KOLLOBA-891681 format. One record per residue (C-alpha): residue in one letter; x, y, z. Coordinates in steps of 0.001 Angstrom, whole numbers, padded with zeros to 6 digits, always signed. Example, Ala and Ser with C-alpha at 12.3 -4.5 7.8 and 13.67 -1.06 7.14 Angstrom:
<rs>
A+012300-004500+007800
S+013670-001060+007140
</rs>
This chain:
<rs>
M-002242-031670-108758
F+000149-034106-107196
E+002687-031227-106414
F-000027-029385-104794
K-001006-032304-102461
K+002573-033142-101723
T+003384-029359-100308
S+000504-029374-098584
Q+001291-032442-096740
A+004757-030923-095803
Q+003275-027882-094058
K+000669-029836-092107
R+003690-032158-090896
R+005579-028663-090159
L+002535-027579-088322
L+002047-030358-086095
L+005768-030291-085269
R+005332-026833-084068
L+002282-027426-082090
C+004232-030286-080207
V+007030-028147-079607
A+004917-025540-078111
A+002532-028022-076153
A+006172-029352-074795
L+007101-025848-073952
V+003781-024953-072518
L+004018-028269-070153
V+007796-027420-069062
C+007017-023983-068378
F+003896-025219-066142
G+006000-028099-064461
L+008521-025314-063558
L+005587-023293-061965
V+004037-026198-060147
A+007466-027064-058951
R+008017-023564-057760
L+004775-023432-056181
W+005312-026694-054313
H+008998-025208-053067
L+007217-022435-051660
Q+003977-023535-050499
V+005371-026924-049088
E+009075-026975-048492
R+009376-023084-047642
Y+006097-023056-045827
E+007269-022508-042231
G+010081-019685-042959
L+007947-017671-045396
A+004934-018066-042912
A+007357-016751-040158
R+008447-013792-042664
A+004950-013217-043390
D+003952-012699-039586
A+007089-010598-039071
N+005304-008296-041595
R+002295-007659-039191
I+003989-008514-036128
A+006192-006419-033907
V+008126-007891-031100
V+008611-005238-028404
P+011151-006254-025800
I+010209-005299-022091
P+012875-004288-019991
P+013226-005728-016551
R+012836-003672-013334
R+016679-003530-011875
G+016967-005145-008503
E+017501-002824-005453
I+020454-002437-003213
L+019889-002227+000548
D+021887-001837+003532
R+021974-004953+006396
N+019009-002931+008138
G+016729-002681+005156
V+017685+000892+004160
V+017336+001403+000451
L+020803+002733-001172
A+019700+001995-004808
R+016293+001892-006375
N+014080+002284-009321
Y+011551+004710-010381
R+009300+005177-013382
D+010081+008035-015827
Y+008755+009180-018955
T+011226+009678-022017
L+011074+010935-025565
V+013242+009020-027837
V+013893+009719-031515
T+015068+007283-034029
P+017277+009413-036513
A+016671+007092-039818
Q+013309+008039-039637
V+013705+011650-039325
K+014586+013871-042375
D+015818+017263-040211
L+016854+016616-036665
D+017133+020376-036262
Q+013768+021045-037390
L+012398+018066-035460
L+013880+019593-032396
D+012600+023220-033002
N+008920+021659-033369
L+009188+019646-030193
S+010468+022640-028287
A+006923+023925-028713
L+005356+021093-026961
V+008168+020152-024637
Y+010938+022324-023126
I+014218+021191-024392
S+017336+022820-022783
P+020383+023837-024879
S+022617+021104-023149
Q+019916+018809-023781
R+020303+019831-027271
K+023728+019491-027395
R+023823+016271-025634
F+021328+014584-027854
F+023471+015341-031070
Q+026395+013900-029346
L+024301+010551-028373
V+023308+010663-032233
Q+026933+010483-033586
Q+027691+007537-031013
S+024902+005506-031936
S+023387+003435-034752
R+021013+005428-037086
Y+018253+002821-036156
A+018859+003093-032307
Q+016622+004917-030220
V+018112+008158-028730
P+016792+010006-026193
V+016284+013646-026197
R+014638+014454-023287
N+014298+012613-019775
N+012234+013098-016544
L+008773+014231-018652
N+006116+015121-016001
E+002582+014229-016603
T+001502+017246-018152
E+004156+016937-020440
A+003648+013489-021344
S+000048+013713-021639
W+000610+016950-023981
F+002667+015282-026252
A+000839+012103-026463
A-002138+014301-027843
H+000276+015538-030809
A+002289+012448-031314
Y+001109+012202-034834
K+002811+015206-035907
F+006082+013826-035481
D+007354+010799-037069
G+010255+008959-035465
V+009540+009964-032259
E+008074+008325-029381
L+006910+008647-025563
S+008009+005616-023740
A+008111+004719-020053
R+011175+003388-018313
W+012696+002248-015139
V+015373+005116-013871
R+018094+004073-011170
E+018191+006368-008292
Y+020735+006554-005204
P+018785+008489-002555
H+021731+009120-000184
G+023838+011024-002848
Q+027226+010593-002250
T+027104+008170+000633
A+029029+004752-000107
A+029171+006064-003680
H+032531+004107-004286
V+030678+000674-002927
L+027634+001366-004932
G+029199+002536-008353
Y+026636+003696-010727
V+024970+002899-014178
G+025270+004429-017327
R+024063+004216-020946
I+025200+001047-022612
S+028444+001933-024694
E+029848+000151-027928
A+032303-001531-025567
D+029269-002884-023585
L+027657-004118-026620
E+030602-006012-027750
H+031078-007738-024204
L+027611-008557-024505
E+027793-009917-027555
E+031032-011745-026618
T+029235-013428-023410
D+025983-014163-025287
Q+023818-011741-023233
L+023083-009430-025834
G+019714-010699-026115
N+018838-010082-022672
Y+019473-006278-023164
R+017166-005360-025955
G+015371-002271-024975
T+017823-001842-021796
Q+019530+001550-022185
N+021837+001583-018949
I+023973-001234-017286
G+026361-001492-014538
K+029455+000577-014698
K+031234+000661-011466
G+031124-001006-007750
I+028326-003307-006873
E+026520-002206-009865
K+029105-003643-012274
T+030127-006834-010544
W+026593-008031-009718
E+025258-006657-012755
S+024156-010203-014099
T+022014-010692-010656
L+020778-007173-010694
H+019479-006876-014359
G+017164-009657-014458
R+015556-011363-017802
T+014103-009021-020483
G+010591-010041-021644
L+008743-009471-024811
E+005352-008523-026475
E+004210-009627-029536
V+001880-006851-031280
E-000130-006960-034223
V+000469-003831-036029
T-001052-002006-039283
A+000995-000995-042681
T+001769+002137-040999
G+002898+000612-037620
R+000105+001488-035406
P-000291-001390-032694
V-003662-003180-033129
R-003732-006055-030633
T-001448-007844-028295
L-000991-011500-029503
H+001768-012964-026814
R+003289-011636-023678
D+006216-012838-021783
D+006452-010837-018749
P+010094-009888-017534
V+012070-011272-014668
P+013119-008313-012233
G+016377-008475-011049
A+017166-009767-007387
D+017673-007502-004878
L+020800-007274-002903
V+021283-006825+000897
L+024717-005249+001413
S+026713-006014+005042
L+027029-002331+005100
D+025442-000360+008165
I+024554+003028+006544
G+024670+004784+009918
L+028319+003956+010290
Q+029049+004651+006993
Q+027471+008536+007300
L+029285+008695+010723
I+032528+007952+009339
E+031997+009887+006149
E+031524+013061+008120
E+034643+012521+010243
Y+036301+012818+006743
K+034726+015851+005715
G+037664+018188+004134
K+040181+015054+004419
R+041583+012441+002093
G+041615+008760+003284
A+040154+005392+003211
F+038382+003648+006160
V+037337+000016+005953
A+035322-001916+008986
I+035134-005646+008729
E+033158-008017+011238
P+035832-010663+011832
Q+034005-013745+012398
T+031925-013521+009055
G+033967-011101+006717
E+031018-008950+006298
V+032197-005193+005448
L+030499-002904+007756
A+031927+000619+006408
F+033655+000983+003476
V+034704+004754+002813
S+036787+006634+000429
A+037104+010428+000851
P+036310+012445-001065
S+033431+011052-002695
F+030867+011754-005657
D+027468+011972-006552
P+026625+008565-008784
N+023290+010266-009793
L+025108+012701-012003
F+026317+009441-014343
I+022869+007869-014827
D+022165+009921-018196
G+025526+010601-018868
I+027311+013130-016950
D+027634+016755-018441
V+030915+018278-019567
D+031172+020453-016428
N+030409+018359-013814
W+033018+015523-015418
R+035893+018357-015527
E+035276+019107-011890
L+035392+015383-010638
N+038560+014383-013357
E+040476+017269-012923
S+039988+017337-008840
P+043582+017345-007115
D+041666+015257-004409
H+040572+012589-007146
P+037372+011852-005980
L+036552+009506-008251
I+039379+007092-007123
N+038454+004222-004837
R+040969+004566-002350
P+040381+001469-000086
L+040395-000596-003022
Y+042738+000674-005608
S+045386+003372-003865
T+048346+001633-002124
Y+050486+002847+000944
P+053274+001818+003170
I+051310+001208+006481
G+054240+002139+008774
S+054005+000769+012405
T+050233-000695+011681
Y+052672-003531+009973
K+054437-004174+013321
P+051943-006533+014949
F+052424-008880+012092
V+056033-008650+012305
A+055925-009615+015978
L+053710-012448+015492
A+056076-013853+012763
A+058771-013519+015317
L+057197-015336+017702
E+056066-018041+015489
M+059477-018528+014146
G+061086-018641+017172
L+063206-015744+016806
R+062114-013863+019940
T+060338-014933+023083
P+057456-013060+025005
T+060126-012070+027789
Q+062955-011588+025639
R+064792-008163+025769
I+066945-006150+023152
S+068919-002971+024131
D+067135-000121+022317
P+069629+003083+022492
G+067464+004966+020004
Y+068947+003535+016853
F+069981+000426+014999
E+072975-000221+013071
F+073486-002359+010395
G+076025-002308+007304
G+077824+000684+008327
Q+074121+002656+008715
R+072263+003899+011572
F+068510+003263+011582
R+066934+005476+014011
N+063801+005553+016087
A+061413+008176+015234
G+062194+011318+017458
S+065313+009626+018175
V+063798+008300+021296
A+065720+005659+023485
Y+063638+002815+025100
G+066294+001062+026803
P+065742-002807+027364
T+062357-003523+025408
D+060653-006959+025060
I+058046-007504+022390
H+054991-006136+024667
R+056777-002670+025179
A+058043-002676+021541
L+054566-002409+020529
V+053013-000353+023068
V+055752+002454+022520
S+056314+001390+018867
S+060114+000807+019205
D+061466+000904+015286
T+065071-000405+016872
Y+063146-003577+017917
F+061815-004130+014728
Y+064730-002766+012684
S+066800-005771+014386
L+064160-008153+013562
G+064471-007650+009833
P+067767-009224+008851
E+067141-012039+011506
M+063856-012981+009923
G+064734-012337+006100
V+062282-010624+003296
N+061200-014097+002341
A+059894-015812+005453
L+058468-012270+006108
H+056795-012525+003040
D+055386-016020+003206
F+054190-015416+006755
S+052413-011846+005664
R+051008-013206+002634
Q+048662-015584+004656
F+046850-012304+006406
G+045870-010813+002686
F+049007-008671+002365
G+050157-008093-001096
Q+047505-010349-002348
M+043956-010108-004231
T+041164-010494-001316
G+038648-011130-003724
I+036202-008676-002413
D+033046-008213-004663
L+034241-005183-006097
D+036239-004098-009577
G+039692-002550-009947
E+041153-003912-006862
K+044685-003544-006623
K+047390-006162-005469
G+049930-004002-004054
I+053440-004898-003126
L+054606-007418-000440
P+058412-007668-001353
S+060313-010919-001801
T+063503-011506-003460
D+061628-013003-006455
W+059534-010084-006523
K+062508-007937-006957
R+063976-009617-009715
Q+060608-009447-011573
A+060203-005685-010886
F+063686-004554-012138
R+065343-005044-015232
K+068820-004104-014361
P+071238-007096-012428
E+072348-004632-010086
Q+068651-003597-009258
Q+067120-007233-009166
R+069659-008072-005938
W+068017-008192-002724
Y+070314-006363+000162
A+069702-007390+003769
G+069480-003730+004635
E+066406-003354+003073
T+064814-005859+005034
V+065384-003483+007971
S+062971-000974+006480
V+060490-003509+005479
A+060200-004598+009071
V+058698-001240+010198
G+056551-001249+007238
Q+058427+001135+005142
G+060763+000169+002240
Y+058871-001462-000768
N+055779-002386+001092
S+052666-000734-000509
F+049212-002203+000310
T+045560-001292+000228
L+043992-000211+003084
L+041473-003095+002429
Q+044271-005364+002929
L+045132-003868+006311
A+041724-004253+007579
Q+041462-007425+006339
A+044633-008700+008018
T+043445-006996+011281
A+040181-009117+010841
V+042099-012230+010250
L+044352-011625+013551
A+041468-010568+015587
N+039783-014073+014415
G+042505-016163+015557
G+043998-016407+011909
V+040565-017448+010458
Y+040375-016022+006987
M+036626-015099+005702
K+036478-013615+002564
P+035614-009736+002740
H+032422-009333+000955
L+029914-006188+000755
V+027010-008482-000588
N+025707-010618+002230
L+022389-011725+000971
V+020937-012366-002338
R+017008-012014-002449
N+015218-013623-005228
A+012346-010830-006195
Q+009743-013458-007064
T+010103-015787-004204
G+011703-013631-001733
L+014228-016641-000680
L+017690-015013+000593
E+020707-016708-000310
K+024129-016148+001667
T+026905-015169-000072
V+030023-016483+002193
T+029631-019148+004514
E+033006-021000+005124
P+036151-019637+005641
S+039007-019368+002797
H+041711-020652+005178
K+043537-020640+008209
V+046785-019242+009188
P+048053-021917+011655
L+048847-019587+014742
K+049850-020459+018306
P+046997-019478+020537
E+049720-018402+023237
N+051582-016308+020701
L+047992-014602+019709
A+047511-013798+023340
V+050782-011998+023533
I+050192-009620+020762
T+046356-008827+021729
K+047846-008034+025180
A+050275-005637+023490
L+047694-004060+021293
A+045405-003581+024149
G+048741-001756+025963
V+048657+000418+023071
V+045150+001635+023650
N+045565+001798+027466
E+048673+003092+028165
G+050729+003496+025041
T+050007+006012+021866
A+046306+005335+021332
R+045677+006176+025006
R+044178+009685+024848
A+042008+008469+021955
F+040587+005894+024138
A+040324+007178+027250
G+037027+006137+029350
A+035911+003882+026753
P+033302+000908+028065
Y+035225-001528+026185
Q+038652-003076+025875
A+039900-002299+022355
A+043392-003438+020832
G+044997-001408+018117
K+048209-000063+016644
T+049030+003450+015481
G+051091+004253+012445
T+052770+006937+010681
A+053912+006526+007043
Q+056301+008815+005130
V+055208+010317+001884
Y+058760+010817+000669
S+062153+010396+001639
L+063616+012831+004490
R+067319+012115+003395
G+068485+012447+006771
A+066711+015706+007292
K+064370+016436+010187
Y+060911+016150+009610
N+058949+019715+010370
A+055048+019281+008854
E+054816+023075+008896
A+057640+023787+006938
I+056566+021456+003814
D+053719+021122+001830
E+050389+020085+002946
R+050546+017255+000471
L+053822+015882+001461
R+053328+015404+005034
D+052902+011861+006387
H+050053+009661+006505
A+048087+008678+009788
L+047235+005271+010024
F+045376+003153+012475
M+044578-000697+012834
A+042513-002018+015475
Y+039715-004241+016885
A+037585-004525+019497
P+036228-006093+022169
A+039671-007334+022464
E+038767-010543+024262
N+035915-011145+021665
P+036233-009128+018537
K+032947-007942+016943
I+034711-005261+014566
A+038004-004803+012920
I+039412-001578+011030
G+042141-000226+009079
L+042214+003518+008240
I+044383+006169+006975
V+044127+009865+006761
E+046024+011067+003940
N+048816+013756+005073
G+047082+013498+008577
G+050207+013411+010624
W+050217+011646+013460
G+048344+008115+013478
S+047558+008623+017428
T+045954+012260+017191
V+044245+011943+014017
A+043509+008350+012960
A+042770+006766+016459
P+039974+009153+017241
I+038062+008089+014249
A+038381+004829+015219
R+037079+005440+018726
K+034036+006783+017095
A+033447+003707+014850
F+033769+001565+017795
D+031553+003545+020136
Y+028889+003160+017284
W+029134-000356+016685
L+029691-001904+020261
R+026723+000213+021931
D+025142-003165+022318
Y+028111-004991+023283
V+029695-002753+025937
K+030379-003537+029352
P+031459-001545+032539
V+035329-001190+032409
S+036893-002191+036256
P+038611+000769+038140
D+041818-000571+037372
E+041317-000424+033763
K+039916+002766+033916
A+042942+003950+035997
R+045169+002294+033312
S+043509+004093+030577
D+044078+007507+032071
R+047640+007139+033273
R+050043+008615+030917
G+052225+005490+031239
V+055180+004712+029145
T+056409+007506+026871
A+054748+007366+023441
G+056670+006744+020415
A+057199+010146+018516
G+055261+010117+015093
Q+053146+007211+016085
</rs>
């Protein structure tokens, strides 16, 4: 009996211990559950609530309307229109080929569009929306909308589409937009702009579209939409409207631009016109041109091959990127440098026997014409090479470099376009850096002889020639050349001017400027450009030029005997009216021959157009001088 009681008490103690352990375990588990609930319900409430909202709320980006681009008179050069497009998210589609086959029964999809779609699929993320067909009309859009439930992963959306209504006109100025590439995405991410491009398909690629991208693009809006589990929208919870991009008012005159482009039909070359007092670019022509509308949704293979493989290189922005020796159009600046440095006086004459001898080498005038005693006025009027040959060694390349760079030669002008080339304004320092071998790095005095007539190592853009001419016409005041003149806020309509103050002023003596202006007026009245400007109702001032494409090596130049692309370039620089310049130009016709017969007539038409509101009658004496044959013109100018 005693043993039984003892055993029963031991079992009771063990049972009690087990109950206590179990109770403690339950309490611990319950405590852990309470702690977890506290963590989730209190500490992580905001984050989890946001994730829960995300499960039922879709944030839809709203791309902004891109700003328009207009000319100085309000003519629209780049605009937008609404377009319906079909986009596909590849990750939501099992068989893309079958999908396109089924879609084709509702909406026509051409073989080229199908090919382009698969190319974009390979280039894009599986979750990115890839366009399969653009420019759907109202009937096609409504027909697809009625059958959209049959096509998972396909959406019909409206978008803003860029359009260039004037086609090839000013294409190198406007540039174009194109689909955002991986490189664009990387750049946007690096510059912390990626969020502002959600929902946007295109971005500026060239020209004004690229350099003013951030201004034109605007700010992306967003819409918070409540959706069902299947993704069907129920209602809009919140909306931030997009901010449209600003409109750009260019300084270009589309009438002048089209007039000059017509003159360049069938030719290759560049033309830039600038208003000297403001730096506003009035015309900017690169010939031949291209149609920027081809690039908006991705250019097709055939058109790309035609543009890219053309021997005329229509995609190159010639005024900005191509560099040339500018020949005799450089002489006015060399003459002004000589006056400013005191190396010549206006009345000082040198003998011009038709050549200049230096270092045992004879440098001849074009056509070997001898002009006899020649002062600075006559040297510019007849384009005496000998006069300027003689200035080279006296002046030295470094002094000429330091003077010319103030006008913009061999320098970045800072125009609001991408891809500007610096060119070459030679100096002893430049040559040391340009060549590797010690014997090539040395500058020889004889090399300055060629540099002084715009040949040799000189290599400038036509924009630099036009800008230097504008600075000369403006009395040495350097106004930065620019194409965007005004930025118009799309919401307030307020206009902001882009350039208001001079960049710098070249210190020039007024009496020396007067000598050069009088001589350049003489070029137009009685010199190499007299025929082109005969009877003009204004007084222009200019200089013709011809630049060699390759070295003749002592042989006689015969344009008819050589390939057309090896013939000399025709150039002209000028401003008008001479006494109060309203326009300054620089132009080149590649392989055109003589500047007097090919380039100067183009300038005349530009001046006639622009100065129609400024012209004044020409005195009988001035008309008589313009009709005279005057001094024999320098051959090749």
